N, C-alpha and C positions, 0 to 999 in steps of 0.2 A: 466475524466480529459482530454482525448484525444480531445474531442469536444471543450474544452475551453482553449486550450493551448495559444491562442492569449491573453486571459485575464491575464494569468500568466506572459506572456512576457511583457505586458503593465505595469505591476507592478514591472518590473525588478527583477523577481523571477526565481530562478533555481530549478527545481524539480529533486531530486535524489531518485532513487529507490534502496534500499538495499535489496539484496536477498541472502539467504543461499543456493540457488539452484546451479546446475551445469551450466557451460557455455552453453552447448547445450540446456538445458531447458530454460535458460534466453533468448538465441537467438531465440528460437521458440516462446516464449512469446512476444518478441519485434516484430517479424515478424507478429504475429497474431493481435497485437494491433497497436498502433500508434508510433512505435519505435523511437520517438524523445526524449525519456528520457535518462538521464545518469544513468547507472546501475552500482552499486558497488557490487562485490561479497564478501560475508562474510561467507565463509564455516564454520569457527569456531564459528560463532555467537558472535563475540566480540562486535559489535555494539548492537545487540539484548540484550546481557547481560548488557552492559553499560547503556542502557536505561530502564532496568528492565522489558523487555518484557518476557512474560511467554510462557510455553508450556502447553497444556492441551488436553489430549486425548478426554475426555468427552465433553468439550465445543466445540471442533472442530467437534464433531459428534452429537451435540445437535439437537433436533427437529427443533429449529429455523434455524440453519444452513442448515439442510437438506431441509427445506421448501424454503429457499431462493434459493438454487441451483435447486430445483424441479421447482419453478416458472420460473427461468431463462431458464431451459430446455424446459418448456412448451411454452415459448414465442420465442423459437428458438435461444436464445443467446448461443453462444459457451462458454463452460467452458474449462478451461485449464487443461491439464494433469499434474499431479504432477511429472511425470518422476521418480517415486520412491522416491522423496524427502519427508522429514518429514512433514506430513500434520497436525501435532499437534502443530507446532510452530505458535504462535499468533503474528500478526504484530502490527503496530501502525503508527500514523501520528504525525509528529512534525514539527513545524515551528521554525527556528533558524534565528535570525536577523544577520546583518552584523558584529555585535560585538561578536557574538557567544553565545548570550543569548537565552535560550529557551523561546519562546513567546506563544507557543501552544503545549500542551502535550495531546495526545489521545491514550493510549494503548488500543488495541482492546480486548473486552471481549470474542469474538469468531470471526471466519473468516468473518462472514457477518456483523460485527459491525465496521463500518467505518464512519467517519464524511462525510457529503455531500461535494461536490466540492464547492457549494455555501458557506458553512460554512468556508472552508479554505480560499476562496477568501475574505470573509468578514473580517476575522482576518488580512489578508495581507493588505487590504485597511485601516483598523484601524491603523495598524503599520505605514503605509505610511503617514497617515495624522497627 
């Protein structure tokens, strides 16, 4: 997403990251990535629960997940330290329009399961037209 922030801006879109992490962990993540996102801390997981996002110890440590992280490590990509946070919490991607309607819902099956940035941009372009 960092490399394509200008495309989100052209679509008059705001990206919000909701994290259950600690402030130091989130600040470290922003420093290591492209820190131009608005981050909301949700330590009690109110938003996670409202959107029906799950926790799964086994899916968070599945062979698929381990393979994705191993390939990232092999290619020299930096992975982020959990800073002791709950690595079983699964995320999701959602697009909400100006009227507050959910236009795209993608709860992650495991930590490596995310829609592509291209897919998110395609949905936004469809909404815009």
